C-alpha positions as CSV (number, residue, x, y, z in Angstrom):
1,X,76.6,-232.7,196.4
2,X,73.0,-232.5,195.0
3,X,73.5,-229.0,193.3
4,X,71.0,-227.9,190.6
5,X,71.7,-224.2,190.7
6,X,75.0,-222.3,190.9
7,X,74.9,-218.5,191.6
8,X,78.0,-216.3,191.8
9,X,78.9,-212.8,192.3
10,X,81.0,-211.2,189.7
11,X,83.7,-208.6,191.0
12,X,86.2,-210.3,193.3
13,X,84.6,-213.6,192.7
14,X,83.9,-215.0,189.1
15,X,85.9,-212.3,187.4
16,X,89.6,-211.9,187.9
17,X,91.2,-208.5,189.0
18,X,91.4,-207.4,185.3
19,X,87.7,-208.1,184.9
20,X,87.8,-211.0,182.8
21,X,86.4,-214.6,183.0
22,X,89.3,-217.3,182.5
23,X,89.1,-220.0,179.7
24,X,89.3,-222.5,182.6
25,X,86.1,-221.0,184.4
26,X,84.4,-220.7,181.1
27,X,85.0,-224.5,180.3
28,X,83.7,-225.6,184.2
29,X,80.5,-223.4,183.9
30,X,79.8,-224.9,180.6
31,X,80.2,-228.4,181.7
32,X,78.0,-227.6,184.7
33,X,75.4,-226.3,182.4
34,X,75.8,-229.4,180.2
35,X,75.0,-231.5,183.4
36,X,71.7,-229.8,183.6
37,X,72.8,-227.5,186.4
38,X,71.5,-223.8,186.2
39,X,74.0,-221.1,186.3
40,X,73.3,-217.7,187.3
41,X,75.2,-214.6,188.4
42,X,74.1,-212.0,190.9
43,X,75.8,-208.8,190.8
44,X,75.6,-205.0,192.0
45,X,76.7,-204.1,188.5
46,X,74.0,-203.0,185.9
47,X,74.5,-203.4,182.1
48,X,78.1,-203.7,182.3
49,X,77.7,-207.3,183.5
50,X,76.6,-208.5,180.2
51,X,79.5,-207.1,178.6
52,X,81.7,-208.8,181.0
53,X,80.0,-212.2,181.0
54,X,79.0,-214.0,177.8
55,X,75.3,-214.8,177.6
56,X,76.3,-218.3,176.6
57,X,77.8,-218.9,180.1
58,X,74.6,-218.3,182.1
59,X,70.8,-219.2,182.3
60,X,69.9,-216.4,184.8
61,X,71.1,-212.8,185.3
62,X,70.5,-210.7,188.3
63,X,71.8,-207.2,188.4
64,X,71.8,-204.2,190.5
65,X,72.0,-206.4,193.7
66,X,68.8,-208.1,193.4
67,X,66.7,-205.3,191.9
68,X,66.2,-207.2,188.6
69,X,66.3,-210.8,187.8
70,X,65.9,-212.2,184.2
71,X,65.8,-215.4,182.4
72,X,66.8,-214.6,178.8
73,X,64.8,-211.4,178.1
74,X,62.1,-212.0,180.7
75,X,61.8,-210.3,183.8
76,X,61.1,-212.7,186.8
77,X,61.8,-210.5,189.7
78,X,61.9,-206.6,189.8
79,X,62.1,-204.3,192.9
80,X,62.6,-200.7,191.8
81,X,62.9,-197.4,193.9
82,X,59.9,-195.2,193.1
83,X,61.1,-191.7,192.0
84,X,58.3,-189.9,194.2
85,X,59.9,-191.6,197.2
86,X,63.5,-191.0,196.4
87,X,63.1,-187.4,195.3
88,X,63.2,-185.7,198.8
89,X,66.0,-187.9,200.0
90,X,68.2,-187.4,196.9
91,X,67.6,-183.7,197.2
92,X,68.8,-183.7,200.8
93,X,71.9,-185.6,199.8
94,X,72.5,-183.4,196.7
95,X,72.3,-180.2,199.2
96,X,74.8,-181.8,201.4
97,X,77.2,-182.0,198.4
98,X,77.1,-185.7,198.1
99,X,78.2,-187.5,194.7
100,X,75.0,-189.3,193.5
101,X,73.8,-191.6,190.7
102,X,70.5,-192.8,190.5
103,X,70.8,-195.7,188.0
104,X,67.9,-197.0,185.5
105,X,67.9,-199.4,182.6
106,X,66.6,-199.3,179.0
107,X,67.0,-201.4,176.0
108,X,70.4,-200.0,175.6
109,X,71.6,-200.7,178.9
110,X,72.1,-198.8,182.1
111,X,71.7,-195.2,182.3
112,X,73.6,-193.0,185.0
113,X,71.6,-190.1,186.1
114,X,74.2,-188.1,188.2
115,X,74.1,-184.9,190.0
116,X,78.0,-184.2,189.4
117,X,80.2,-185.6,186.5
118,X,81.8,-188.7,187.7
119,X,85.0,-190.3,186.6
120,X,84.6,-193.4,184.1
121,X,86.1,-195.6,186.6
122,X,82.6,-195.9,188.4
123,X,80.2,-194.8,185.4
124,X,80.1,-195.9,181.9
125,X,79.5,-193.5,178.9
126,X,75.7,-193.3,179.4
127,X,75.9,-190.5,182.1
128,X,73.3,-187.8,182.3
129,X,73.6,-184.7,184.6
130,X,70.1,-184.0,186.3
131,X,68.6,-181.9,189.0
132,X,68.0,-184.4,191.8
133,X,65.2,-182.4,193.3
134,X,63.5,-183.0,190.0
135,X,64.5,-186.5,189.0
136,X,61.3,-188.5,187.8
137,X,62.5,-192.0,186.8
138,X,62.2,-195.0,189.0
139,X,65.7,-196.2,189.9
140,X,67.1,-199.8,190.3
141,X,69.9,-198.6,192.3
142,X,71.1,-195.3,193.9
143,X,74.9,-195.2,194.6
144,X,77.3,-192.5,196.0
145,X,81.0,-192.4,196.3
146,X,83.7,-190.8,198.5
147,X,81.7,-191.0,201.6
148,X,82.7,-190.1,205.0
149,X,81.5,-191.7,208.3
150,X,79.5,-188.6,208.8
151,X,77.8,-188.9,205.5
152,X,76.9,-192.5,206.4
153,X,75.3,-191.3,209.3
154,X,73.4,-188.6,207.5
155,X,72.1,-190.8,204.8
156,X,71.0,-193.2,207.4
157,X,69.1,-190.4,209.3
158,X,67.4,-189.4,205.8
159,X,66.7,-192.7,204.4
160,X,63.1,-193.7,203.6
161,X,62.0,-196.8,205.8
162,X,61.1,-199.0,202.6
163,X,65.0,-198.5,201.3
164,X,68.2,-199.8,202.8
165,X,71.8,-198.4,202.7
166,X,74.9,-200.7,202.5
167,X,78.4,-199.8,202.5
168,X,80.8,-202.0,200.2
169,X,84.6,-202.2,200.5
170,X,85.0,-200.9,197.0
171,X,87.6,-198.1,196.6
172,X,86.3,-194.5,197.1
173,X,84.0,-195.1,200.0
174,X,81.3,-196.9,197.8
175,X,77.6,-196.7,199.3
176,X,74.6,-198.2,197.8
177,X,70.8,-197.5,198.4
178,X,68.1,-200.2,197.2
179,X,64.5,-201.2,197.8
180,X,64.2,-203.4,200.8
181,X,63.1,-206.2,198.7
182,X,66.0,-205.9,196.2
183,X,68.5,-208.3,197.5
184,X,70.4,-210.9,196.0
185,X,68.8,-213.6,198.1
186,X,65.3,-212.5,197.2
187,X,66.1,-212.6,193.5
188,X,67.8,-215.8,193.6
189,X,64.7,-217.3,195.2
190,X,62.7,-216.1,192.4
191,X,64.8,-217.9,189.8
192,X,64.8,-220.8,191.8
193,X,61.1,-221.0,192.1
194,X,60.8,-220.3,188.3
195,X,63.0,-223.4,187.8
196,X,61.4,-225.4,190.5
197,X,64.8,-225.7,192.4
198,X,64.7,-226.3,196.0
199,X,67.0,-223.8,198.4
200,X,69.0,-226.7,199.5
201,X,70.1,-227.5,196.0
202,X,71.8,-223.9,195.4
203,X,75.3,-223.1,195.8
204,X,76.3,-219.6,196.0
205,X,79.8,-217.7,195.8
206,X,80.6,-214.2,197.0
207,X,83.3,-212.0,198.6
208,X,81.7,-208.8,199.9
209,X,79.1,-207.7,202.6
210,X,76.3,-207.5,200.0
211,X,76.8,-211.4,199.5
212,X,76.3,-212.3,202.9
213,X,72.5,-212.7,202.6
214,X,73.2,-214.5,199.4
215,X,75.5,-216.9,201.1
216,X,73.3,-217.7,204.0
217,X,70.3,-218.1,201.8
218,X,71.7,-220.9,199.5
219,X,71.9,-224.3,200.6
220,X,75.8,-224.1,200.3
221,X,77.6,-220.7,200.7
222,X,81.0,-220.4,199.5
223,X,83.4,-217.3,200.4
224,X,86.2,-216.6,198.1
225,X,89.7,-216.7,199.4
226,X,89.7,-212.9,199.0
227,X,86.4,-212.4,200.9
228,X,86.0,-210.3,203.8
229,X,86.3,-212.3,207.1
230,X,82.7,-211.3,207.9
231,X,81.7,-213.2,204.5
232,X,84.0,-216.0,205.4
233,X,82.4,-216.4,208.8
234,X,78.9,-217.0,207.4
235,X,80.1,-219.3,204.6
236,X,80.1,-223.3,204.6
237,X,83.3,-223.2,202.6
238,X,86.2,-221.1,201.7
239,X,87.7,-221.6,198.2
240,X,90.7,-220.1,196.5
241,X,90.7,-216.5,195.5
242,X,89.3,-214.9,192.5
243,X,92.6,-214.7,190.4
244,X,93.1,-218.5,191.3
245,X,90.0,-219.7,189.5
246,X,88.4,-220.3,193.0
247,X,84.7,-220.8,191.8
248,X,85.8,-222.9,189.0
249,X,88.1,-225.3,190.9
250,X,85.5,-225.8,193.9
251,X,82.6,-226.6,191.4
252,X,85.1,-229.1,189.6
253,X,86.0,-230.6,192.8
254,X,82.8,-230.8,194.8
255,X,80.0,-230.6,191.9
256,X,81.3,-232.1,188.8
């Protein structure tokens, strides 16, 4: 395959269940980069991604599901949620009693602005309690946990037209709100354009619903063995699961 760019999701894809990158995977990604193939990750995570994946393994980094794409320290794509737009929506969700976090980023990493104290399984130590009706900082991503089906209907009814809402399969009914142009596919497109790489020369890996646009955009889309069926259905290939080095083994057999 004429592949010049590899893009991979992290959780459930490149990372094993214990949130590590295996030594074998590190070896294969290094061989790909040595063969002049660009490597990038595209994750819904914020700053925690850089603590889990060494910078030496990647050329590009996409965080918050496509809100920001970076090459080194240079931002090449950014689509934030304006606080003026989000504030009435957040206030309505807060009044309903939903657990909300609006995520932003500074030089020290991700800041979680929350209306309630959240368990550290979902939020890192940089958590600040705020009044959502007065929150005045643009967000890369808004997310909520413990959502019921009725909550999903409420969120959809209140959502501004320039944002989108997506439920993930993560534990605790995890919902994500983003700018409509903050998608993995759009961020990957920006990286590819920067590097002069064609869409047909990209291979992408993923496992969850927020990877569907990524896999359908890439010239070659690969679903993990542990992926949802709806993800496998749009993929060109299905590889082994994330605990079996699925990404690395597919790359070794089909690219290297």
